[in-house]
C-alpha positions, 0 to 999 in steps of 0.5 A: 499496537501496530508499528509502521515504517517511512516508505519512500517513493519517487514523487512522479507516482504522488499523481497517481497515488493521488488518483487513486485515492480520488477514484476509489475512496481510500483514506490516505496514500498509506492506505493505497500502499497497504492495500496494493502490498496485501493484493501483492502478497495474495497474488505471489503468496510465497513471498508472504512472510508472517505479517500478524494477519 
């Protein structure tokens, strides 16, 4: 079972995240954040910690 944490972002990011959901068909704000982190870790592999994948 995957464990989750809560992430707090400034309210000013909400509109941009919601636009990504609308434009690219993400299922939720959480999916946007997970995708952003996945891309970050691909771009900067030295920052990647074992994430079980």
